[in-house]
C-alpha angles and dihedrals in degrees: 000000000000114000115241135170092259094047087055091046092049094048098042106027106020085236147105135227115223120205106217127198103213091199093060114103118185124217124213094269093050091049090053092048090049092051090056093046094047092046089050090049091051091048092051090048089052089052087060094045100265134107133195120245119236092253093051092047091051093046092049090055089064095057124108115253096255093047091049092052090048090049091049093053094042096048098044090047092053095045093047090053093047092052095039093246096128095086136060117253116212112170119195089248104041095191092058133189100017092045091057091044092054100037120112112247091239090054091055090044099050093042089055093045093051090047092052095042091055092047091245097309094112126060130168117263118226133170111250106234124213111265122222115250115237128176110244116199104241126197098214119214108229118227115207138193116264136182129238088247093057090052091047091053087065088072091059093044092051092050093048090058115129090207137055118282126238120244089255091055091047090053089052091053089049090051092053094048093047099041108030125072114252094241090057095052112095106208114193119243087251137017098215101192112069097212091055092047092052091050089057091046091052092050092049091047089056087059092050094250129147111267099173094108089058096050110088102151140019088253089063089061090049091051092047093054089044089054090048088051091051091245135136108291090197084070091223089126134039120257132207101231116226123229108263130204117264092246091055093046089052093052093047095049089046090055091044093052091061095053108024119132130174089234095059090048092048092055090064102018097152093049090047094051089058094042095049087056092046092051096046087224093180089069092061115025136025091195093056092041092056093054091043089055091052091050093046093047091049092241119161114276121203108255137180088203091055090058091042094055092045091055091048091051092050094041090235100166096175093054092044092055092045093060100031093060087060088061109039094178090056090045089057092050092048099038097104092044092055093046091054093062096043134091121239091262092048091049089063089053090048093051091048092051091047093050091050090064100029093108090064094057117098117253095242091054091049091050091051091049091048091052090050094048093047091063096035113126091015092130096227090139092215135063134184128235128186110212119218116260146097092271110059118225129171118219122200112211136169114278119245104277095195107106115228117212110255092233092054092048091048092050092052094046092048091047092053093045093049092048093051095045091050091047093048091048088069091063128085114293117260097203116207111000135199119194119195109234088220087073088078084078093056118082125209111275114256140158094030091162087082097041114126119232113253144147086281136003130216134164118282109267094031112145117215128179115249100201130236103293110121101217128069114192115201116201139184134186126187145154120220132036134349114322120165133207117210139172120211125196121209136186125232090280090052094249113152107249101164142355141188117214143127088296094051113029097182142023108198092187093054093035091231123142139188122213094223136285116270115193104184126048113166089146096030136282140200141206132193135196124194119205123191104211102202092047092052092050092050089056092054103266117147100167134035124194133194111221123193114189137175104228093190134351135043130334121282089261090065095052117096092234137349129168137158137191147142142254131205112226134180096185107033096182094053132080121008120330087239111043112175094201090062094049108117097181139001117190130186114237104202106127124133092258140084102224128049140166108208098177144358131196134217099219095193098052090032095231133141112226114205111231112158092172134144115228130203117268121236119171103174113167095316102056132246102321144118092277094055093043100040095117093051093047093049091049094051094047092051090046092056096044094044097041094122099150093090126089112242125233088246092059092046095051091044089059089052090052092050088054104039112004151040122252116230130188100232138042091232092066095047132106090188125035131196112186147124095273112012135053112353108001136179086264091066094080095148093051093046093050092046103040109021101040099044 
């Protein structure tokens, strides 16, 4: 859907911008008409799970008729798209779930067989029965009134992020640069995250603007060309560089000439060999051409990392410290590695050297190191790492088995905490602060480059309450080939104990039911799964996972559309099968993979746990399904739940309080609130990355 100012405002601020014509004066008849239109707009918004604030309602009443009609159409179109209400849902069994509950097993079997034999062209025909109406308690999302300036401030906030940006956020930055006059764009003094800086540089270069102030290293140039080639600016994957106009090549080589170093080229030698050829560097710079020749001929390039690895191999602690203190960020990343090869006496020297440069290490890096050190020596045996890349995968590896002396660990943790508290104390005072204890279950947001677009975004591993309704309804909609929706049930040790999928449409014991497997969707198709929470818990299920898998065909990225989500329902056989007001989350599934777990649930604590991870694909003899991929699913779920090496939002905000606030024991006493629903919340990823990790 085309990006607009109000789509940005709705997604990021739960608000709308209204364009007023000050010269318009409404007569009595127009005011009466407006009241009807605005009330109708609000009613339609409520049908979708939203409600207008009093200030927005009042402001909308003052609009001219044509602008109000335009607003009506724009807002409803956006909200329908966000909730997934802009398509028609026709499950194979239209009277789901009761129809599947009551169906004879042979009926289900032969329907599936005929559907497969005809390659998805045949589906059973059933009369759609009238469904009983039941009132569902809805927690409406309030939409407020916002100014142009508040929307414009999002541009600054995004660029101040200390972490990578999602594809959605990058598109928002692109919208601002392409649609807002330069003098109205408030660029921050610094764009701290290099990937984001290079995205901006690439967008400006497309407009023929000077990017030299943004290019600080040769790697910046590599990222810029990667962005222009629609590749992965994290450089985790290779990119096929596009052919660039001569004028663009000249600007890039000119910028490269000022900053090129053999070390930067050596870090990504293979990529550079291809890029040097693509840029025709010999046409523009002898300096760049000489280094390009060395890279192409596989000659030795001077490298900090070459020396570093040599000193690690030879256990030369003195030399390691001598070069690491010149690069504090690298020192922080390598601290544990250095400590592991050192004697007890040398460890004291290492910690002293580290603390002497700690104030030069970025806040985000210190928080990551603090999270690692907090769980060091915990004896779990496993730890989870999230590799860089545009498709997020979790990798479970063995924990560091080298025991670190408690005194050394304590000195490092205290040093990091003291540094952060002192750093935060230089920021604006927070006053009296209340921090919701539930934020202990919310990790710091990281790796946003691979975050999927959804109704909301939170960090992977974030735990959110799901309320007291007893039925979760999973849904998926796609166009293209055969994509399957499955639900897997796991015990407390993450072992698979039951599943509902195209191979197993119902589990009477767990009271879970599938709406029927559709294998062909050139014009769009949908599937649903109902899960009765209490029944699953009684049968021994602790965790529930949503699995979306491509049975056959290309990756999700090559499908025209694919999204999944879930609803909370108290009366599953009433109302429409798809009811937008009950949709809790709708997430786009468009990664370059064939298996993904968008969400899992802790059925005992009744919390949703955000996953958004690709899983490996194993087909075996049975196809790409839960049964064939059980081991991979179990591993990923355990990885998310037991990922303890990240600092929580509670711990981050507590450090801010120590530096610039006063902790209070109730929200009523607070000037500043950090919680799941009020003040700064886990949903405010951009604000957290821009303002609390700087």
